[in-house]
Each structure stands twice: as structure tokens, then as C-alpha cells.
N, C-alpha and C positions, 0 to 999 in steps of 0.2 A: 477290789482296790479301784479307787476313782482314777480316771485317765491322767488328770493333772500331776497326781502324785507318781505315777508310772512312769510318765515323760521326764519328771524331774530326776527320778532315779537312774533311768537310761542315758539322759543328758549327763548327769554326773559320772557314771561309769564311762561314757564316751569321752569325756573330758579327761580321765586319767588314762584310759586304755589307748587312745590315739596317740599322745605324745610318748608313752612307753614304748609303743610298737614302733614308731618312727625312730625313736632312739635306739631300740634293739635292732632294726634293720641297718641303721647308719653304722653301728657298731660292728655288726656282721661283715658289711660291705667294706669297712676300713680293715678289717683283719684279712679279707680276702684280696686287699690290694686294688681295690676297684673304687673309682670315684673318690679318691683320697685328695685331689686337688679341690674338688667341690666342697668336700666336708670340712677341709682345713682352711678354706677361705671363710666359711662360716664360724669355725671353732679352731683358730690358729694355735692355741695353747694345748689343746686336747684335754681340757677339763671337763667338757660335756660328753664328747665322744671320744673314749679311750681307745688307745692304740696299743693293745696288750699282745705283743708279739713275743712270747717268752722264749722262742727259739729262732728269732728272726731278728734283723732282716737277712743274716747270714747263718743259718742254723749250722751247727757242728756236724760234719760230715765224717770225722774221724776222731780218733782219741790219741792222746800222747802217752807213752810209756816210759818212765824213768827206770833204767837199768844201771847196775853198777858191778863193777868187779874189783878184785883187789890183787895187788902184786905182793907175793909173799917173799919172805927173806931170802929164799933160794933163787929169786928171779922169775919163778913161774907165776902165772896169773889163774885166778879162780875163773869158773864159768860165770857169765853173766847172770844176774839174778834180778828180778824186778822189785822195785820198792813198791809196796802194796799196803795202802792205808784203808783200803776198801772193806766192807763187812757185807756179810750175806744180807740181803735186804729183807726186812720184816715189815708186818703192816704197820707198826707203830713209827716206821721211817716216812710214812706219809705225811706225819704230823711233826716228828721231832727226829732229825737226823744230824746231830752235830759233827759226826765223822765226815760228813761231805765237805766241810770247811777246808780240811787238809786236801782233799781231792781237787776242791776248786782252786786252792792256792798253788798246788803243783801244776794245774793247768794254765793257770794266770802266768806263773814264772817261766813255764816252758814257751809259752805263746810269745812273751816279752822277750826271752832269750833269743828265739827264732827271728823276731824282729830286729833285735840289736845285730844278729849275724848277718841279716840281710842288708843292713845299713853299712856295715864296716868289715873289713878283712883283718883288721888290727887286732891280734890276740890280746893284747895288753888292755885295750878298751873292752874287749869282751869279757876277759877275766875279773875286770873290775866293776862289772855291771851288777846292779842289785839282783837281777834275775839268776845270773851265774853264780853269785855268792849264796844265794838262797837255796839253789839246788845243791850246791857243794855242801852247804850246812845240813841239809837233809841226809845226803850221803854219807857224810863223815860222823854224824852225831845221832841219827835216828835209825840206823840199822845196825845189825850185828857184823862184826868183821872177825875173821879167825885171829887168835892171838899171835900168829906169826905174820900177819898182815903189815906191811910197811907203808904201802901207798894205796891209794884208791882212785878210781876213775868212773865217771859217768857217762851215759850215753842216752840220748832222747831219740826214741823211735816214733813214727806215726803209723798208725794202723786203723784200719776199718773194723771195729769190734764185731759188727754183724755182716761183714762181709769176708768170711774165711778165705774166699778165693784169692783176695788181694795180698801180695806179699808186703810185709811191714817194710817201711822205709826209714832207714837210719838218716836222721836229720842233723845231728850234732853229737861230736864226741869231745869230751873235755880232755885236759892234760892229766896225767898223773899227779895226785896231790898227797903230801905226807900225812901219816896217820899217828905220829909218835906221840903226840900230846892228848890224843882224843880220849885214851882209856883212863 
């Protein structure tokens, strides 16, 4: 192959490889949290160098669990039971996992409820918050209750799923709510 043709191919490859390499390095540096100011000064919108931090800037270090119990007609209460919409994970869930929407919704509603409880001690405001009503709706309409149940109550606990040595932390307990018109 003649030298000019070889140089043109190498130059063409270099013109593609060098920018892609620089872009890849800038993306990695951004993900690692290094040099962000310099990169953002050149690309303030993040259109060229993405900042794909799927679990950041504050990754979840715990999970919220929604539990409920019922007060029966004789005044006794049932043991706490967890509301569980999860499924056993299968390979197809890497691509398609619609059941995760309910899990995400519960996580978001729980997080919002805890933000509301941090901002006020007024139970009237808390009970009228969208997050409280959403969790109450799940507990009253999407779980089974014994036929003799008259009222229900929910509890939000925080636990570290992969740290079994940590004791679950109760974060919020609702009032008892009537179940008469649920069935």
C-alpha cells in the first residue's frame, strides 16, 4: 500500500479515535466526581459529557418497608404484616419490570411522608398530605384484611436490606383508620 494512502487512513482513524477517547475519559472523570468544574465550564448543559449517576449524588443506603396491622372487632390487633409488591427477580426483569413501578411509588410516597413529618408536627397536615393518603390507600385497598377487621394502621420502617446487623428503625406510625366501606 502506498505511503500517502496509509497516512490518510491513520490520520482518519486518529481524527475519530482521539475525540472519542477524550470524550470517554471526560465521562469517566465526571462519573468519579473529579474535574467536574473544568468539564462543566466547557459543557455547562451536560449534552456532550454526560453525568449519568444512576445512584447518586446520594445513593440509597436503606430501604423503607410499609407494614400494616388491623384492629379486630374484639379490640385486639393482628401482628404487623409487610406490604409486598415485589417479585422474585428473573432475567427478563433486566429489560421489562413493570412491577417495579409500585415499589418505586411506595418508596417515593414514603420518602415524601418523612419529609412532611420533618417539616411539621401537626397531624392534621400530615394526614391530609398526598403521601399519607397514598400509603393509606395502599393499606386499605390493596392488601387483604380479615373479615372481622374494623380499623387498620400502617407503619413505615427503615432498614438496611444488606446489613442484617442493623436494627430496623420505625420512622412513622399512622393513626387507626376505619375499614367499614372497603369491602
